[in-house]
TORKOL-4160 file (C-alpha; in steps of 0.2 Angstrom, whole numbers, padded with zeros to 4 digits, m for minus):
325
<pt num="1" X="0096" Y="m0025" Z="m0218"/>
<pt num="2" X="0109" Y="m0032" Z="m0231"/>
<pt num="3" X="0116" Y="m0049" Z="m0232"/>
<pt num="4" X="0135" Y="m0044" Z="m0229"/>
<pt num="5" X="0128" Y="m0032" Z="m0212"/>
<pt num="6" X="0116" Y="m0049" Z="m0208"/>
<pt num="7" X="0134" Y="m0060" Z="m0207"/>
<pt num="8" X="0144" Y="m0047" Z="m0199"/>
<pt num="9" X="0128" Y="m0046" Z="m0184"/>
<pt num="10" X="0129" Y="m0066" Z="m0184"/>
<pt num="11" X="0149" Y="m0066" Z="m0181"/>
<pt num="12" X="0148" Y="m0053" Z="m0168"/>
<pt num="13" X="0133" Y="m0064" Z="m0161"/>
<pt num="14" X="0143" Y="m0082" Z="m0160"/>
<pt num="15" X="0158" Y="m0071" Z="m0152"/>
<pt num="16" X="0147" Y="m0064" Z="m0138"/>
<pt num="17" X="0149" Y="m0044" Z="m0144"/>
<pt num="18" X="0131" Y="m0040" Z="m0146"/>
<pt num="19" X="0123" Y="m0032" Z="m0131"/>
<pt num="20" X="0109" Y="m0040" Z="m0122"/>
<pt num="21" X="0095" Y="m0030" Z="m0130"/>
<pt num="22" X="0102" Y="m0031" Z="m0148"/>
<pt num="23" X="0106" Y="m0050" Z="m0146"/>
<pt num="24" X="0090" Y="m0053" Z="m0140"/>
<pt num="25" X="0081" Y="m0045" Z="m0154"/>
<pt num="26" X="0092" Y="m0056" Z="m0165"/>
<pt num="27" X="0087" Y="m0071" Z="m0156"/>
<pt num="28" X="0069" Y="m0066" Z="m0159"/>
<pt num="29" X="0071" Y="m0062" Z="m0179"/>
<pt num="30" X="0081" Y="m0079" Z="m0181"/>
<pt num="31" X="0068" Y="m0090" Z="m0172"/>
<pt num="32" X="0054" Y="m0083" Z="m0180"/>
<pt num="33" X="0061" Y="m0087" Z="m0197"/>
<pt num="34" X="0070" Y="m0106" Z="m0203"/>
<pt num="35" X="0081" Y="m0099" Z="m0218"/>
<pt num="36" X="0088" Y="m0086" Z="m0207"/>
<pt num="37" X="0092" Y="m0097" Z="m0192"/>
<pt num="38" X="0099" Y="m0110" Z="m0204"/>
<pt num="39" X="0112" Y="m0095" Z="m0209"/>
<pt num="40" X="0115" Y="m0091" Z="m0189"/>
<pt num="41" X="0122" Y="m0111" Z="m0188"/>
<pt num="42" X="0130" Y="m0109" Z="m0206"/>
<pt num="43" X="0140" Y="m0092" Z="m0198"/>
<pt num="44" X="0143" Y="m0102" Z="m0181"/>
<pt num="45" X="0151" Y="m0117" Z="m0191"/>
<pt num="46" X="0160" Y="m0108" Z="m0202"/>
<pt num="47" X="0168" Y="m0098" Z="m0187"/>
<pt num="48" X="0173" Y="m0117" Z="m0180"/>
<pt num="49" X="0181" Y="m0119" Z="m0198"/>
<pt num="50" X="0192" Y="m0104" Z="m0197"/>
<pt num="51" X="0197" Y="m0106" Z="m0179"/>
<pt num="52" X="0203" Y="m0122" Z="m0184"/>
<pt num="53" X="0213" Y="m0115" Z="m0198"/>
<pt num="54" X="0220" Y="m0103" Z="m0188"/>
<pt num="55" X="0212" Y="m0089" Z="m0200"/>
<pt num="56" X="0206" Y="m0080" Z="m0187"/>
<pt num="57" X="0210" Y="m0061" Z="m0180"/>
<pt num="58" X="0219" Y="m0061" Z="m0163"/>
<pt num="59" X="0204" Y="m0051" Z="m0158"/>
<pt num="60" X="0192" Y="m0063" Z="m0165"/>
<pt num="61" X="0202" Y="m0079" Z="m0159"/>
<pt num="62" X="0203" Y="m0071" Z="m0140"/>
<pt num="63" X="0185" Y="m0067" Z="m0142"/>
<pt num="64" X="0180" Y="m0085" Z="m0148"/>
<pt num="65" X="0191" Y="m0095" Z="m0135"/>
<pt num="66" X="0184" Y="m0082" Z="m0120"/>
<pt num="67" X="0164" Y="m0083" Z="m0127"/>
<pt num="68" X="0161" Y="m0097" Z="m0139"/>
<pt num="69" X="0172" Y="m0111" Z="m0131"/>
<pt num="70" X="0168" Y="m0107" Z="m0112"/>
<pt num="71" X="0152" Y="m0121" Z="m0117"/>
<pt num="72" X="0159" Y="m0139" Z="m0117"/>
<pt num="73" X="0147" Y="m0144" Z="m0130"/>
<pt num="74" X="0152" Y="m0131" Z="m0141"/>
<pt num="75" X="0172" Y="m0135" Z="m0138"/>
<pt num="76" X="0166" Y="m0152" Z="m0142"/>
<pt num="77" X="0161" Y="m0149" Z="m0159"/>
<pt num="78" X="0175" Y="m0139" Z="m0161"/>
<pt num="79" X="0185" Y="m0155" Z="m0157"/>
<pt num="80" X="0176" Y="m0165" Z="m0170"/>
<pt num="81" X="0180" Y="m0151" Z="m0184"/>
<pt num="82" X="0196" Y="m0152" Z="m0179"/>
<pt num="83" X="0199" Y="m0173" Z="m0181"/>
<pt num="84" X="0191" Y="m0172" Z="m0199"/>
<pt num="85" X="0200" Y="m0156" Z="m0204"/>
<pt num="86" X="0216" Y="m0164" Z="m0201"/>
<pt num="87" X="0211" Y="m0180" Z="m0210"/>
<pt num="88" X="0207" Y="m0172" Z="m0224"/>
<pt num="89" X="0221" Y="m0161" Z="m0223"/>
<pt num="90" X="0233" Y="m0174" Z="m0226"/>
<pt num="91" X="0241" Y="m0174" Z="m0247"/>
<pt num="92" X="0236" Y="m0191" Z="m0252"/>
<pt num="93" X="0244" Y="m0199" Z="m0269"/>
<pt num="94" X="0233" Y="m0197" Z="m0284"/>
<pt num="95" X="0232" Y="m0187" Z="m0299"/>
<pt num="96" X="0239" Y="m0170" Z="m0298"/>
<pt num="97" X="0221" Y="m0162" Z="m0301"/>
<pt num="98" X="0212" Y="m0171" Z="m0287"/>
<pt num="99" X="0227" Y="m0166" Z="m0274"/>
<pt num="100" X="0224" Y="m0146" Z="m0283"/>
<pt num="101" X="0208" Y="m0149" Z="m0278"/>
<pt num="102" X="0208" Y="m0154" Z="m0261"/>
<pt num="103" X="0222" Y="m0140" Z="m0258"/>
<pt num="104" X="0210" Y="m0126" Z="m0262"/>
<pt num="105" X="0205" Y="m0117" Z="m0246"/>
<pt num="106" X="0187" Y="m0121" Z="m0242"/>
<pt num="107" X="0177" Y="m0126" Z="m0228"/>
<pt num="108" X="0178" Y="m0143" Z="m0219"/>
<pt num="109" X="0160" Y="m0147" Z="m0226"/>
<pt num="110" X="0165" Y="m0144" Z="m0244"/>
<pt num="111" X="0178" Y="m0154" Z="m0241"/>
<pt num="112" X="0167" Y="m0169" Z="m0236"/>
<pt num="113" X="0161" Y="m0169" Z="m0254"/>
<pt num="114" X="0178" Y="m0170" Z="m0261"/>
<pt num="115" X="0183" Y="m0183" Z="m0249"/>
<pt num="116" X="0171" Y="m0196" Z="m0255"/>
<pt num="117" X="0180" Y="m0198" Z="m0271"/>
<pt num="118" X="0186" Y="m0214" Z="m0275"/>
<pt num="119" X="0204" Y="m0213" Z="m0264"/>
<pt num="120" X="0217" Y="m0227" Z="m0259"/>
<pt num="121" X="0211" Y="m0239" Z="m0247"/>
<pt num="122" X="0221" Y="m0231" Z="m0233"/>
<pt num="123" X="0214" Y="m0215" Z="m0236"/>
<pt num="124" X="0196" Y="m0224" Z="m0237"/>
<pt num="125" X="0199" Y="m0231" Z="m0220"/>
<pt num="126" X="0202" Y="m0213" Z="m0213"/>
<pt num="127" X="0187" Y="m0208" Z="m0222"/>
<pt num="128" X="0175" Y="m0220" Z="m0215"/>
<pt num="129" X="0183" Y="m0216" Z="m0197"/>
<pt num="130" X="0179" Y="m0199" Z="m0201"/>
<pt num="131" X="0162" Y="m0199" Z="m0207"/>
<pt num="132" X="0159" Y="m0209" Z="m0190"/>
<pt num="133" X="0164" Y="m0195" Z="m0182"/>
<pt num="134" X="0152" Y="m0184" Z="m0191"/>
<pt num="135" X="0141" Y="m0193" Z="m0191"/>
<pt num="136" X="0143" Y="m0193" Z="m0173"/>
<pt num="137" X="0144" Y="m0174" Z="m0172"/>
<pt num="138" X="0131" Y="m0171" Z="m0184"/>
<pt num="139" X="0120" Y="m0180" Z="m0171"/>
<pt num="140" X="0126" Y="m0171" Z="m0159"/>
<pt num="141" X="0124" Y="m0155" Z="m0168"/>
<pt num="142" X="0104" Y="m0159" Z="m0171"/>
<pt num="143" X="0102" Y="m0162" Z="m0152"/>
<pt num="144" X="0112" Y="m0146" Z="m0149"/>
<pt num="145" X="0101" Y="m0136" Z="m0163"/>
<pt num="146" X="0084" Y="m0143" Z="m0157"/>
<pt num="147" X="0091" Y="m0137" Z="m0137"/>
<pt num="148" X="0095" Y="m0122" Z="m0143"/>
<pt num="149" X="0077" Y="m0117" Z="m0151"/>
<pt num="150" X="0071" Y="m0126" Z="m0136"/>
<pt num="151" X="0080" Y="m0111" Z="m0125"/>
<pt num="152" X="0077" Y="m0099" Z="m0137"/>
<pt num="153" X="0057" Y="m0102" Z="m0135"/>
<pt num="154" X="0060" Y="m0104" Z="m0116"/>
<pt num="155" X="0067" Y="m0087" Z="m0118"/>
<pt num="156" X="0055" Y="m0080" Z="m0127"/>
<pt num="157" X="0042" Y="m0086" Z="m0116"/>
<pt num="158" X="0052" Y="m0077" Z="m0100"/>
<pt num="159" X="0053" Y="m0061" Z="m0107"/>
<pt num="160" X="0034" Y="m0063" Z="m0114"/>
<pt num="161" X="0030" Y="m0067" Z="m0093"/>
<pt num="162" X="0041" Y="m0051" Z="m0090"/>
<pt num="163" X="0034" Y="m0040" Z="m0101"/>
<pt num="164" X="0014" Y="m0045" Z="m0095"/>
<pt num="165" X="0024" Y="m0043" Z="m0077"/>
<pt num="166" X="0031" Y="m0024" Z="m0081"/>
<pt num="167" X="0013" Y="m0020" Z="m0090"/>
<pt num="168" X="0004" Y="m0027" Z="m0075"/>
<pt num="169" X="0016" Y="m0016" Z="m0062"/>
<pt num="170" X="0014" Y="0000" Z="m0074"/>
<pt num="171" X="m0006" Y="m0002" Z="m0073"/>
<pt num="172" X="m0005" Y="m0003" Z="m0055"/>
<pt num="173" X="0009" Y="0012" Z="m0052"/>
<pt num="174" X="m0005" Y="0021" Z="m0062"/>
<pt num="175" X="m0018" Y="0015" Z="m0052"/>
<pt num="176" X="m0009" Y="0020" Z="m0036"/>
<pt num="177" X="m0005" Y="0035" Z="m0043"/>
<pt num="178" X="m0023" Y="0040" Z="m0047"/>
<pt num="179" X="m0029" Y="0036" Z="m0029"/>
<pt num="180" X="m0015" Y="0045" Z="m0023"/>
<pt num="181" X="m0021" Y="0061" Z="m0032"/>
<pt num="182" X="m0038" Y="0057" Z="m0028"/>
<pt num="183" X="m0033" Y="0059" Z="m0010"/>
<pt num="184" X="m0023" Y="0071" Z="m0011"/>
<pt num="185" X="m0039" Y="0082" Z="m0020"/>
<pt num="186" X="m0050" Y="0075" Z="m0008"/>
<pt num="187" X="m0039" Y="0081" Z="0007"/>
<pt num="188" X="m0037" Y="0098" Z="m0002"/>
<pt num="189" X="m0056" Y="0099" Z="m0002"/>
<pt num="190" X="m0059" Y="0095" Z="0015"/>
<pt num="191" X="m0047" Y="0107" Z="0021"/>
<pt num="192" X="m0056" Y="0120" Z="0011"/>
<pt num="193" X="m0071" Y="0115" Z="0020"/>
<pt num="194" X="m0063" Y="0116" Z="0035"/>
<pt num="195" X="m0056" Y="0134" Z="0034"/>
<pt num="196" X="m0073" Y="0140" Z="0026"/>
<pt num="197" X="m0081" Y="0132" Z="0043"/>
<pt num="198" X="m0068" Y="0141" Z="0053"/>
<pt num="199" X="m0072" Y="0156" Z="0045"/>
<pt num="200" X="m0090" Y="0155" Z="0049"/>
<pt num="201" X="m0089" Y="0149" Z="0066"/>
<pt num="202" X="m0078" Y="0166" Z="0068"/>
<pt num="203" X="m0091" Y="0178" Z="0059"/>
<pt num="204" X="m0105" Y="0169" Z="0072"/>
<pt num="205" X="m0094" Y="0172" Z="0087"/>
<pt num="206" X="m0091" Y="0192" Z="0081"/>
<pt num="207" X="m0110" Y="0190" Z="0077"/>
<pt num="208" X="m0118" Y="0182" Z="0090"/>
<pt num="209" X="m0133" Y="0190" Z="0097"/>
<pt num="210" X="m0131" Y="0196" Z="0115"/>
<pt num="211" X="m0142" Y="0190" Z="0127"/>
<pt num="212" X="m0150" Y="0193" Z="0146"/>
<pt num="213" X="m0159" Y="0179" Z="0156"/>
<pt num="214" X="m0174" Y="0182" Z="0169"/>
<pt num="215" X="m0180" Y="0170" Z="0183"/>
<pt num="216" X="m0198" Y="0173" Z="0186"/>
<pt num="217" X="m0209" Y="0165" Z="0199"/>
<pt num="218" X="m0229" Y="0164" Z="0197"/>
<pt num="219" X="m0241" Y="0171" Z="0209"/>
<pt num="220" X="m0234" Y="0190" Z="0209"/>
<pt num="221" X="m0247" Y="0202" Z="0210"/>
<pt num="222" X="m0252" Y="0214" Z="0198"/>
<pt num="223" X="m0247" Y="0228" Z="0213"/>
<pt num="224" X="m0235" Y="0240" Z="0203"/>
<pt num="225" X="m0223" Y="0241" Z="0218"/>
<pt num="226" X="m0222" Y="0222" Z="0219"/>
<pt num="227" X="m0220" Y="0221" Z="0198"/>
<pt num="228" X="m0203" Y="0211" Z="0196"/>
<pt num="229" X="m0194" Y="0224" Z="0186"/>
<pt num="230" X="m0184" Y="0218" Z="0171"/>
<pt num="231" X="m0170" Y="0230" Z="0163"/>
<pt num="232" X="m0166" Y="0227" Z="0145"/>
<pt num="233" X="m0150" Y="0234" Z="0141"/>
<pt num="234" X="m0146" Y="0242" Z="0123"/>
<pt num="235" X="m0142" Y="0230" Z="0110"/>
<pt num="236" X="m0150" Y="0217" Z="0120"/>
<pt num="237" X="m0157" Y="0205" Z="0104"/>
<pt num="238" X="m0163" Y="0190" Z="0114"/>
<pt num="239" X="m0174" Y="0190" Z="0132"/>
<pt num="240" X="m0171" Y="0173" Z="0139"/>
<pt num="241" X="m0186" Y="0171" Z="0152"/>
<pt num="242" X="m0185" Y="0155" Z="0165"/>
<pt num="243" X="m0202" Y="0152" Z="0171"/>
<pt num="244" X="m0202" Y="0141" Z="0188"/>
<pt num="245" X="m0218" Y="0131" Z="0193"/>
<pt num="246" X="m0224" Y="0117" Z="0205"/>
<pt num="247" X="m0233" Y="0102" Z="0197"/>
<pt num="248" X="m0238" Y="0085" Z="0200"/>
<pt num="249" X="m0247" Y="0082" Z="0184"/>
<pt num="250" X="m0238" Y="0078" Z="0168"/>
<pt num="251" X="m0241" Y="0088" Z="0155"/>
<pt num="252" X="m0237" Y="0081" Z="0135"/>
<pt num="253" X="m0230" Y="0097" Z="0131"/>
<pt num="254" X="m0233" Y="0116" Z="0137"/>
<pt num="255" X="m0237" Y="0134" Z="0130"/>
<pt num="256" X="m0235" Y="0152" Z="0135"/>
<pt num="257" X="m0244" Y="0166" Z="0128"/>
<pt num="258" X="m0236" Y="0186" Z="0134"/>
<pt num="259" X="m0248" Y="0200" Z="0137"/>
<pt num="260" X="m0245" Y="0218" Z="0138"/>
<pt num="261" X="m0258" Y="0223" Z="0151"/>
<pt num="262" X="m0259" Y="0242" Z="0147"/>
<pt num="263" X="m0269" Y="0238" Z="0131"/>
<pt num="264" X="m0274" Y="0219" Z="0134"/>
<pt num="265" X="m0264" Y="0213" Z="0116"/>
<pt num="266" X="m0255" Y="0199" Z="0114"/>
<pt num="267" X="m0239" Y="0201" Z="0109"/>
<pt num="268" X="m0230" Y="0185" Z="0107"/>
<pt num="269" X="m0235" Y="0166" Z="0110"/>
<pt num="270" X="m0227" Y="0148" Z="0111"/>
<pt num="271" X="m0231" Y="0130" Z="0109"/>
<pt num="272" X="m0223" Y="0113" Z="0109"/>
<pt num="273" X="m0211" Y="0119" Z="0125"/>
<pt num="274" X="m0204" Y="0106" Z="0138"/>
<pt num="275" X="m0201" Y="0108" Z="0155"/>
<pt num="276" X="m0186" Y="0101" Z="0164"/>
<pt num="277" X="m0183" Y="0100" Z="0182"/>
<pt num="278" X="m0175" Y="0111" Z="0195"/>
<pt num="279" X="m0171" Y="0112" Z="0212"/>
<pt num="280" X="m0188" Y="0118" Z="0218"/>
<pt num="281" X="m0201" Y="0111" Z="0204"/>
<pt num="282" X="m0201" Y="0112" Z="0186"/>
<pt num="283" X="m0192" Y="0127" Z="0173"/>
<pt num="284" X="m0198" Y="0130" Z="0155"/>
<pt num="285" X="m0185" Y="0143" Z="0147"/>
<pt num="286" X="m0194" Y="0154" Z="0136"/>
<pt num="287" X="m0183" Y="0164" Z="0123"/>
<pt num="288" X="m0189" Y="0180" Z="0115"/>
<pt num="289" X="m0184" Y="0193" Z="0104"/>
<pt num="290" X="m0180" Y="0206" Z="0115"/>
<pt num="291" X="m0186" Y="0221" Z="0104"/>
<pt num="292" X="m0205" Y="0215" Z="0107"/>
<pt num="293" X="m0202" Y="0219" Z="0125"/>
<pt num="294" X="m0204" Y="0237" Z="0127"/>
<pt num="295" X="m0205" Y="0246" Z="0142"/>
<pt num="296" X="m0222" Y="0241" Z="0151"/>
<pt num="297" X="m0231" Y="0229" Z="0162"/>
<pt num="298" X="m0233" Y="0212" Z="0155"/>
<pt num="299" X="m0243" Y="0196" Z="0162"/>
<pt num="300" X="m0236" Y="0177" Z="0156"/>
<pt num="301" X="m0248" Y="0163" Z="0156"/>
<pt num="302" X="m0241" Y="0145" Z="0156"/>
<pt num="303" X="m0253" Y="0131" Z="0149"/>
<pt num="304" X="m0249" Y="0114" Z="0150"/>
<pt num="305" X="m0256" Y="0099" Z="0137"/>
<pt num="306" X="m0265" Y="0086" Z="0146"/>
<pt num="307" X="m0266" Y="0067" Z="0138"/>
<pt num="308" X="m0283" Y="0072" Z="0136"/>
<pt num="309" X="m0280" Y="0085" Z="0123"/>
<pt num="310" X="m0284" Y="0099" Z="0134"/>
<pt num="311" X="m0275" Y="0114" Z="0141"/>
<pt num="312" X="m0274" Y="0116" Z="0158"/>
<pt num="313" X="m0267" Y="0134" Z="0166"/>
<pt num="314" X="m0252" Y="0132" Z="0178"/>
<pt num="315" X="m0249" Y="0148" Z="0182"/>
<pt num="316" X="m0248" Y="0167" Z="0179"/>
<pt num="317" X="m0232" Y="0180" Z="0179"/>
<pt num="318" X="m0233" Y="0197" Z="0180"/>
<pt num="319" X="m0217" Y="0209" Z="0177"/>
<pt num="320" X="m0213" Y="0227" Z="0172"/>
<pt num="321" X="m0201" Y="0229" Z="0159"/>
<pt num="322" X="m0191" Y="0246" Z="0160"/>
<pt num="323" X="m0179" Y="0253" Z="0149"/>
<pt num="324" X="m0160" Y="0255" Z="0154"/>
<pt num="325" X="m0156" Y="0272" Z="0153"/>
């Protein structure tokens, strides 16, 4: 950025023509550099001088009055500069060379140097008055400069705080987005698992083994004519035998042995069985693979495990299995 562009930017800054973002950047740059800050103030005083001399363009004058003079403090500084300019603009009697120097188009702070040269007493009194005004105005400018720096520091701190707040909000938004993504992913996994379980359940329901149930009473004789006949339909996979018995003794568990009486072979045995109450006595339920119950006669022996650890005979059950045509 060259010096000319620098000054153009500073003029636009004091006329209130810069966008907010560009204004903030300019304030940060000049606040960080004392020399640049002094140049910024010099441009301001030059604008005041040009305004009082009527050298601003119509657009610049309008912007100066709308923006710069909106502050009472700035209006006071313009008034001080106007009084001083008026004082040094009066043509004193003196050597032509001095008159020529004072009539040159110079800024008001340069005029102050020329005004300090020996003049007539009346003019010197005016200079004393003007000097007093300048001293007051200078003190005012010093106060305003300190206030401006303080305001810039405050704005810088507020901007930094806003930036930190924005970063925190962005971080929170990112965390919430991550959590949302994780919840969506978890929900999708659960949906997939539910779909899989539903498929498994449907498969199990379609492939559920068929079962036939029989109720057996103890004490039946082995006479063929009196044996309970069990008919197992084709395709049956499980045979459920409900063994009813009467007993006042309490057993820890029960065991059952299934014997095919024709050969005397034990075809099935179950341990750790439990009994449940029934309308008449108790019931032990057995579930056997249906394919071991081939046609023929069977004896089922039910025993109970006593608290002493001994098995005691409870009941015998006799039945005959017929195949269904």
